[in-house]
Every structure is written in C-alpha cells, then in structure tokens.
N, C-alpha and C positions, 0 to 999 in steps of 0.2 A: 194536328195533321199527322197521318201515319203512312209509313211505306206500304204500298200494295204491290202485288206481283206485277200489275200492269205498269205502274209509274213509280219507280223508286225515286225517293227524294233525298236519299243519303247515299254515300259511297258504300256503306255497309249493306244497305238495302239492295243496291245494284249487284253486289257480289253474291248476296243470297239468291237473287233472281237468276244469276248466271249459273250457280250451283244446281238450281232446279232445272234449268233449261239444258245444260250440257254436263250432266253429272259424271259421265265416264270419260270425258275428254281430259287430256293431260293439261294440268295447270302449271306445275313447277317440276323441274328435273335438276338433278346434280349428277354430272357424268359419273357413272360407276357406283352411284349410291342410291338415289331416290327417283321415283316417278310418282308424283302425287296428283290425283285427279281434282277437278273443281269440287266435287262432292266431298272428297276426303279433306280438302283444305277447309271447306266450310265446317266440317265436324271438328277439326283441330282448333279452328278459330273459336267456335262456340264453347268447347270444353275448356280451353285455356282462359277465355274471358270469364267463365264461371269460377275458375281457380283464383283469378285476380280479385273478383268481387268478394269471394269468401275470405280472401286475405286482407280485406278492408279497403280495397281501392274503390273510391267513390267517383261519381260523375264530376269531371273537371279536374281530378287529380292528374299530376304530370308523372309519367313513367319514362325514365331515361333508358335508352336502348344502346348498348355498346357491343357491336358485333361486326365481324367481317360479313361479306355477302353470302349469307347462309339461309337455309330453309327456316332455321330457328328464328332468325330476324324477321322473316316474312310473317310467320305465324304469330310471333309476339306483337308485331306492329298491328296486324289485323285484329288480334284479340284485345289489345289496349283500346283501340277506337270502338270496338264492339261493346266494351264495358263502359262506354261513354266517357272514358278518360282520354288524356292527351298524350300522344307518343312524341318523345323528344329524342330522335336518333342523333348520336354523337360520333365523331370521328375517333376510331380506336387508337389513333396515333397521337392524340393529345397528351400533353404533360399533365402531371397532377395539378399544377396551378391552373391550367386551362380547364381541366375537368371541374375544378372547384368553382371557377367563374360560371361555366355553363350550367352546372347542376344548381348553383345558387340562383342565378338569374332566371332560370326556368321554374324555380320553386319545386323541384322534383321531390316526389314522395317515395319513389322506389327506383333502384338501379337494377337493371337486368342485363346479364352478360352471358356469354357462352360458358360451358362447363370449365373450360381452361381459365376463364376469368380474365381480368385486365387490372394489373396491380395499381397503376396510377389512378384509374377510375375508382377502384375500390377504396384506395387510400383517401381520395377526396370525399367519397360518400361517407366513409367512417368519420372523418373530421366534421362533416356537416350533420352527423346523426341521421343519415339516409339509409334505409334498409337495403340489403342486396340479395338478389336471388339469381340462380343460374338455371338456364334452360337448355335442354338437349333432346334431340329427336332420336328415338330408338325404333328399330324395326326388326322383329324376329322373322325367321324364315316362314313364308306363307302367311304372315300376319300383316295387318295394316300398320303404317307408321303412327306412333304416339309421341306426344311431347311431354317430357317430365320437367316439372318446375319445382324448385326447392322452396315451396311455400306450403301453407296449410293444406291438408289433404281433404278435409270435409268441404264439399262444394255442392251447390244446387245448380239448377238450370238457369240460364239467363233469358229464357224464352219470354218472360214478362217484361224484360228491360227493352224499352223502345228508344231507338236512336233518333236524335233530333237534328234537323239540318243546321241549327245554330251551334251544335256541340263543337267545341274547338278540338279537332282531331289531331292536328300536327303542329308542333312548335319547333321552328328552325331559327337560326340566326343568319343574317346577311353576311357576306364575306367581309364587310367593313373595310372598304378600300381607302376611306379617308378618316374614319373615326372608329370608335370601339363598335363591335358587332351589335346590330339592333335585333331584338327579338320579334319574330314574325309569327303570329298565331293564324292558322288556317282552319276553317270550319269544314264540317262534312259537306256542306253546300259548295264551298270553294272547291274542294277536291273533286266532287262529283261533276261540277261544271267543267273543270279542266280536263278530266278524263274523257268526258263527252266531246269536248272540243278536239282533243287529240285523236280519238277514235274516228271522229267525223272527217277531219282533214286528210287523214292517211287511210281512210276506209278500212280500219282494222276489223277483222271478223274472227270467228272461232277457227278459221283455217290458217291463221297467221301464227308465226313462231319466231322468237328472237333469242339471242344470247345477251345477257346483261354484262356490259363491260365497265359500267360506271358504278361508283360506290352508292349504296342505297341510303346513306345518311345525307344525301343531297337531292334536291328536287328533280334534277335531270334524270338520274337513274331510277329514283323512287316512283315518280309520277309518269314520266314519258315512257320509261322502259317497263317497269313492273306493273303499276296499278292500271295503266291504260290497257295493257295486254290482258290482265285478269278481268277487267271490266268488259272486254269484248269477247270473253270466253276463249281467248287465245292462250298460247303457251309461252313460258319463259324457261330458259336454262340458266343456271348459275354456275360459274366456273368452279371446278373441284377445289382449286387453291383458295377460294374465298375472295379472289380479286382477279382483275384482268391479267391474262397471260397470253402474250403474242403467239407463243408456240402452240397453245391449245385452242386458240380462238377459232380458226377455220375448221379444225377437227370437230369441235362442238357444233359449229354452224351447220356442217354437213350432216353430222349424226342426228341432229334434231330438226332437219329440213327447214332451216331458218329462211324466212321470207324478207327480213329487214333487220337492220340494227341501227342504234343511235349512239353517237359518241361526240366527244369534243375534238377540235382540230388536232391537238397533239396526239391523240390516240389514232385518228385517221392517218396521220403521218407515220406513226410506228407501223401500222398495218400495211401501208403503202411500201415503206422501206423493206419490210420483210418480204412482201410480194416481189419486189425487184431483185432482192438478194437471195431469196430462198422460196421460190414459188411453190404453191401447193399443186398436187396432181389434179385435183378437181375442186371447183368452187360451186357453191349452191347458186341457184337461179333466184336472184333477189328482185322483189318488186321495187324497192327503193332503199337508199341509204340516207340517214338523217344526220345533220350536223347542227350543233347548237352550243350555247354557253360562251362562245368566243367567235370572233370573225373568221370565216373560212376564206382564205385567199383563192381567187378564181383559178389560179394555176394549179392549186392542190385539188380543187373540185374537178377540173378537167382530167387530171391524172387518175383520180378515183373512178370517174365514170368510164374512162377508157379501160382501166385495169379490171373492173368488176362488172362491166356491162349493165349498169343500173343507174337510174337518175339519182343524183345527189341533191337532196332538198335541204336548203339552209333555213333555219328557223331562229326565232328571237324569243327569249324567255327570261324570267327572273323570279326569284323566290316569292316576292310580294304578289305576283300574279298566279300563284300556284303553278308556276312554270310557264306554259305556253302563252305567247301573246300574238305572234304572227308566224306564218310559214309559207314557203313556196309550195304550190299545189303539186299533186301527182300529175303526170303527163296528160291523163284523160280529162283533167279539170282545168288545164291551162299551162302556159309555158312556165318553166322555172328559170330564174335569171341569176347568173353569176354576179356576185357583188351586192345582191339584194337579199333581205330576209323574208321577202314575200308579202302576203296580205294579212290583215288582222283576222283572227279566227275566234268567233264566238264572243266578241266584245267590241266596244267602241274604241277607236283610236283617233287621236287628233294631234296635229303638229301645232304647238302654241308658241306665241312670242312671249316676251316677259310681262306683257300686260294681260295675258290670258286670251288673246285673240287667236282664233284658228287660222292657220296659214294656208295659202293655195298650193297646188301641186308645184313642185320645183323649188319651193322656198323652204329653207332650213329653219328649224326651231326645236323646242323640246318635245320629245315623244311623250304623250300623255294617254292614259287609258282609263276606262271605267267599265265594269261588268261584274257578273256574279262570281267570277274566279278571283277577284281582287280582294286582298286582305282588308279587314275593317280598320286596321291601324296597328302600328308598332306597340308592343307591350310597355306600359309605364314610361312613355317617351313623348311627352307633350311637344317638345321642341321639334323632334323629327317628324311628328304627325302634322304639325303646323306647316312645316316646309314642304312635306310631300303631298298633302291634300289641299290644293288651292283651285279656285274657280270651278269647283265641282268635278275635278279630275285628279287621278293619282299621277304624280310627276316622276318619271323614271330616272331622270338625271342623264338621259342620253340625248344627243343631238342627231336629228335625221330629217329626211324629207320624203314625200311621196312622189313617184314619177307619174306621168300622165296615164299609166295603166293602173294606178292605185297600189303599186308595189313600194314597200318601205326600203329606203337605203339609209344605213346608219353612218354617221360621220365620226362619232366617237363619244366618249363620256364627256360631259361639260367640263369636268375638272381635269381631263386629260388632253384636251385640245391644246395644241402648241401655238402660242401667240408670239410670232417672230416679227418684231417691228410693226405690229398692227395687222399682219397677215395671219389669219387663223388657219392652221394646218391640221388636217386629219391624220393622226398616226396610223389609222387603219389603211389609208390610201398608200402611205409610204411602205408599210409592211407588205401590202399586196404586190407592189412593184419589186421589192427586194426578193420576195419569195418566188417571183416568176423567173429568177435566174436559176439555171439548171444546177449550179453548184451550191445553192443555199438550201439547207434543210429547215431551219427556223430563223425567224427574224422579228425583232421588236424595236420599233422606233419610240423615242420618248423625248420630252423637253427637259432642258436643264437651264438654270438661271444664267443670263449673259449680260455683261455690263452695257454692251452696245445695243443689242436688239431686244432686251428684256428676257427673251428665251431663245435658245438655239436647239437645233435637232441633233441628237446623237442616236446611235442604234447599236444593238447587240445582235450578233448573228452566230448561228452554228453552221459551219460549212459541211457539205456532204463528205462522207468518208472518202479519202483518196483524192480529194480536189486540192488544187494549189491556189485557191482563192486568196487574194491579199487586199488590203484597203484600197490601193490605187485602182485595181480592177473593179471593185464594187462601186467606188465613187464614179468611175467612168460610166458604168452601167446606169447608175442613178441619174447622172447628168443627161444621159441619152433618153431616159424614160420619165423624168420628172421635171417640173418647172424648177429653175435654178434655186429659188428660195426654199424649195422643199427637200433639197438634197442634204442628207446628213453631213454634219461637219466632222464628226468623228465616228469611227467604227470600232467596237470591241469584239474581238473574236473569242469564242468560248466553246466549251463542250457541254455546258448545262445552263439552263435558265431557271430562276426561282419560280416555282409553280405552287398553286394551291393543291389541296388533297384531291380535287377533282380534275387536275390536269390543266387548270386554267392559268394562263400567264397573266400576272398582275403588273401592269406597267410601272406602278408606283414602286413595287418591290425591285423590279429590274433596274429602274433609275437609281434607287438608293444604293443597290448593290454595286453597280459599276461606277457611279459618280464618286463613291467613297474610295475608289482605287486611284483616282487622279492625283 
C-alpha cells in the first residue's frame, strides 16, 4: 500500500501532501531568525533524510535527538522518520546516567545534538559506542535555509524510499510514576491517526498559527503543538530562547497572529500571573486555549477565559495513545464543561470494572481505550503489556466516569486515590477546591500512611505573592467547601513543587518530598 496525494496513509505522506498544497505558506518561525515555508521544510526533510541513509541509517534504526526547541530538532525529527528510522527525542537536562539508560533502552544507533552539543549525552553515547553527529541550520542573505549535519557528505535521493504505516516513527518513555519508565513505540499510522484526531476536534486549518511553549521531547508539545499544526498546513513559532519564556510569549503570539495555544496547567498559571501583574498592551484574538497533561482546576479555567476572552478546552491524553484521547469541543460543536476532559476523539473509550464489564453513565471505573492511535505495546515488557492490554482494551490506569452527556470526568490515577478509612477520595477534587481560594497559586493533595485510617490527606500549597494565608485559614476554607473526611489534615507551605520536565506535578514526588520532612 502506497501513499497517494489523495489519501496519505503515513504522517510523512500527509506532510508531503501539505507541502504540495500550501508550498508558500509559513510552516515554522523563530523570532528574529527564520521563517520557513512548508515547501522549504519538505526540501530540508528530504535532503537530511538522504544524508542519514547515506551515513548508514537503515529502516528501524533508532536515532536519539537531544535539542532545545529549535528548527534543527524539527528537521531532524521529520528526516529520521522519512528515512524509515525511529526518532527518540530526549530531555537535554538528563544526567549522563539517565542518558545511558535511555540510549541503551532504545537501542539507539546515532545521537544527534545541536552544534553546541550536550556533554552528558555525548559522554553516555561514547560509553555505549554510539556515533554522534551535530546539526545546525544556516542561512546566508537572500538564500534559503540549509541544514548541515556532521555526517558523510555523499548522498543520494530518498525518492525511492517508501514509508510504511507500520514503521515505528517515534520512541518515547512514559513518566514512570510508579515504576521504571516504560518504552512506548508509536508507528507512522499511530501518529497520523492522532494528528487527524487533533486537527478534526479543533478544526485546525492553514489559517491557524500557534507558539510552542512545551518541550518537543514530549508528546504534548510534539504531537498536539507541532505535528498537528504542520499536518493542517498551519504555522508554528518556536521561542528564540529554545524554551518557554513568559516575557516573550505574548510578543511572539501577537507577532505571528496566533489563533490558539496548548499548555499544561502550571504554564497557564504562569501566563495568568504575568497577566495580572504585568499585562500586555494588546492580546491576540484567540479561537481557543487548550489545557492538557494534568487536571485544570475550574477556578483557573474561569480566570483564563475571563483574561483572554477565549474558550479554554480541557483535554485528556497519554503517550501510549499518541497523545489525544478526549477533549472538550469548540463552542460551535457543543458546550465545554469545567472539571471534565470532554468526549472521546477518534477512538473507542469505555469505563470498565475489574471484571472488564463496561459501566453505565455516572458509574466510576477504569478508563480504557482502543483505536488506531494506540500503541501496539510497550517495548520488551511482557509484564506491563499483560497488565495494560486486557479484555480487548488498553487500560489507562485512570479512574473516571461518563456523565449523561457523554463527557468524561476523571477521578484520579488508580494508584493515587486516597483510601481514608474505606472512603476513596479523589485528590483532583481536593486540589480544585483549594485552588478556588483567591490566595492560593498552586495546590497538590496526596495520601500518606496513617495508623488509624490507613491513609490520611495532606496537601502542599504555594500561596500567592503578598498573601497572608496560614494553615488555619486554609483548613477553615476546606471545611466550608469539602466533606469533613476530605479536608487535609496537614498543610505544607512552600515556594516550589517538584515537577517533571514538562511542568507536570507528580503527586508521588510531592508526597515523598514533604513526608520526608516530618
């Protein structure tokens, strides 16, 4: 089966189709540096893929990519998958030991970095006898941008190389909340399915534009921000600093006529705080704002909508589903509900009990999915695959329920629910109540072992700057807005919470950090 111009069956085929349809439209920009069209991006992808093939990269080989958010990363990623190899993006902040684990676990054949390099990554690659190459984009005056790659210079065309829907295009690791990270292979078909789902639910077209605020080594930024935009013929801007900058964010959004952006709740809060303390003279007119990767408290959602005059659509996603699973719709397609992650998009979703029976609306159970976007299984991990794929469904590890309108409400991770004397408490619900207090900037509830109840609820909070919040006031507020057994027993005040590289707060890490101080 081969990609045709009418019906692309791989992500690579879709991007070729876009380059032919919208050749002169902007694809990627970096403020003050580059504006690259879809047609130029296609040329860069093809020529760089040819260089990789000439250097001995074969279909199925894994190429590790260690970059900040740069055009070089985008070109390398697209070139690797065009060469029928597998891209394994890695967090540049890893230690040498972490790089050694990820490079080894993915069986990487080549490490590619920016020209500046990455000492820990290169040290790990050298120890494992993995070759290293550096990529850099150059552009002379009145010339088109070219990518230089420190590899063999003789190269042929990759015109005859046909991408297959079953090619493993992307290899990522899960965050590993309770165990060592699991390797997740995602195929061209998985990625194409997810991009189509995202483009369809948000009605992305060539008229759209966004600024990437999340790291591209993670599915949220890579698939929802970058690839879905490119697949729709739309435009993305990358921050000049190579990572999110609150001070440059709105300037870039205005400069590039952004119509939407997607972020995690912690970044939405940073953007909100800056708006309240240091408002911009002008804001772009946005079609929507998207929130994903962690629960968005209804109070924060309301403030975002009020501040930026755009609907805030909360979504639900995970690496194993090539990102998107469910989302609240755009206003023209239905209501968006605070506290819900919306309806399934492009896949089947069921709420199952422990025997695999599908539950009715209003009844909680494990959220399970199946569809063309879902991974075929973890790499070399029979135990994890046996646990995750049961009764013909992929099990997410999340507890939730559908309401009578078919909207999904998440209760929490199975392993994070707090069992206080037999009462199962959702930490998400406790977070949302605490965050509705005007003097609380961030809040995380978690369970700790308790001799009397089995588990007790504690919480860690970051008060807003200038507030005089104390434990007594917060507990008073909790008692007023929560059932008595859901009120935290102890409050930790702090100015920072442990987060992952993508800004996600992991309850397990927060619990370990604060409980160790008792």
